[in-house]
VMD Tcl script that draws the C-alpha trace (Angstrom):
set ca {
  {69.24 -12.04 182.63}
  {72.70 -10.92 181.38}
  {73.17 -11.97 177.53}
  {69.43 -13.24 177.57}
  {69.36 -11.99 174.11}
  {72.25 -11.33 171.91}
  {74.09 -8.37 173.64}
  {73.94 -5.03 170.53}
  {75.47 -1.65 171.19}
  {77.49 0.87 172.64}
  {77.78 3.01 175.40}
  {79.94 4.71 177.39}
  {80.80 4.28 181.47}
  {82.61 5.44 184.14}
  {84.59 3.56 186.96}
  {83.92 4.88 190.19}
  {87.00 5.11 192.90}
  {85.84 1.81 194.79}
  {86.24 0.24 191.05}
  {82.27 0.04 190.43}
  {81.13 -0.22 186.85}
  {77.11 0.44 186.00}
  {76.63 -2.57 183.62}
  {74.44 -0.92 180.55}
  {70.82 -2.04 180.70}
  {71.36 -3.49 176.82}
  {72.62 -6.34 178.51}
  {69.35 -7.09 180.29}
  {71.92 -7.35 183.35}
  {69.91 -8.29 186.91}
  {70.87 -8.28 190.17}
  {72.65 -11.37 191.40}
  {73.81 -12.72 187.70}
  {77.55 -14.17 188.12}
  {79.37 -12.73 185.60}
  {82.88 -14.39 184.21}
  {85.47 -11.95 183.55}
  {88.29 -12.79 181.07}
  {90.98 -10.20 180.74}
  {92.42 -9.67 176.79}
  {95.90 -9.06 176.05}
  {94.62 -6.19 174.37}
  {93.67 -4.17 177.55}
  {89.97 -4.69 177.61}
  {87.73 -7.24 179.49}
  {85.21 -10.04 178.02}
  {82.00 -10.19 180.76}
  {79.97 -13.56 179.98}
  {77.17 -15.24 182.06}
  {78.87 -17.55 184.18}
  {76.50 -20.02 183.93}
  {77.70 -20.68 179.84}
  {80.44 -21.45 180.84}
  {79.50 -24.00 183.51}
  {77.24 -25.57 180.75}
  {80.15 -26.24 179.09}
  {82.12 -27.49 181.57}
  {79.39 -29.52 182.71}
  {79.07 -31.32 179.19}
  {82.86 -32.07 179.23}
  {82.35 -33.67 182.53}
  {79.71 -36.27 181.26}
  {81.56 -36.73 178.09}
  {85.07 -37.17 180.27}
  {82.77 -40.01 182.45}
  {81.84 -41.83 179.41}
  {85.27 -42.05 177.74}
  {86.46 -45.09 176.52}
  {90.00 -44.88 176.72}
  {92.82 -42.89 179.22}
  {93.63 -40.47 176.40}
  {90.07 -39.48 175.65}
  {89.96 -39.14 179.43}
  {93.04 -37.10 179.48}
  {91.04 -35.04 176.64}
  {88.23 -34.00 178.41}
  {90.18 -33.18 181.41}
  {92.24 -30.69 179.89}
  {89.09 -29.18 177.77}
  {87.56 -28.46 181.55}
  {90.91 -27.29 182.90}
  {91.28 -25.06 179.71}
  {87.92 -23.58 180.58}
  {88.27 -23.20 183.93}
  {91.79 -21.38 183.45}
  {90.27 -18.92 180.96}
  {87.91 -17.22 183.78}
  {89.93 -14.73 185.30}
  {87.40 -13.49 187.90}
  {83.66 -14.66 188.91}
  {81.70 -11.32 189.90}
  {78.11 -10.94 191.48}
  {75.98 -7.99 190.03}
  {74.78 -5.70 192.37}
  {70.91 -4.07 193.49}
  {72.10 -1.38 191.20}
  {73.34 -3.34 188.09}
  {76.82 -2.54 188.97}
  {80.07 -4.39 189.13}
  {83.01 -4.52 191.37}
  {86.52 -5.17 188.97}
  {88.58 -6.93 191.06}
  {91.60 -4.98 192.15}
  {93.91 -7.80 190.32}
  {92.22 -7.03 187.22}
  {92.52 -3.48 187.47}
  {96.38 -3.92 187.98}
  {96.87 -6.28 185.05}
  {94.67 -3.94 182.83}
  {96.68 -1.21 184.39}
  {93.19 0.99 184.88}
  {94.07 2.06 188.17}
  {94.09 5.64 186.86}
  {91.27 5.30 184.16}
  {87.95 6.63 184.66}
  {86.18 6.12 181.43}
  {85.14 2.68 179.72}
  {83.30 1.80 176.48}
  {80.84 -0.97 176.67}
  {80.45 -2.91 173.33}
  {77.59 -5.83 173.02}
  {79.25 -8.53 170.99}
  {76.84 -10.86 170.65}
  {77.06 -13.33 173.63}
  {79.66 -11.29 175.83}
  {79.81 -7.41 176.62}
  {83.87 -5.97 175.73}
  {84.73 -3.10 178.25}
  {87.60 -1.10 177.04}
}
mol new
graphics top color blue
foreach p $ca { graphics top sphere $p radius 0.5 }
foreach p [lrange $ca 0 end-1] q [lrange $ca 1 end] { graphics top cylinder $p $q radius 0.2 }
display resetview
């Protein structure tokens, strides 16, 4: 599973004409892994295992259910919203260990003419630039 262990390593890849990218094997990526894409202002994306984001949001939901005040309830609500709005897109890994970068993200990062990308394992996420 993607991010099963700490992701360490670097490699280079290509974006094909359909905006697909092969994910490096050092990430332990598997078919059907669901990944969260988070765009950076510095023209790169971070890939996280979606399941990890969901775990955090669910923890906040449990805390929210047990809130003792309206202020505390609203605080957890804001935290849940922050987690959900941080994710720019959710994608699934295909049978060939590729992901499809959505057009909206390609446009946002101005990657439409970009072919070569670099992968950098940063512990619990993969940086693609």
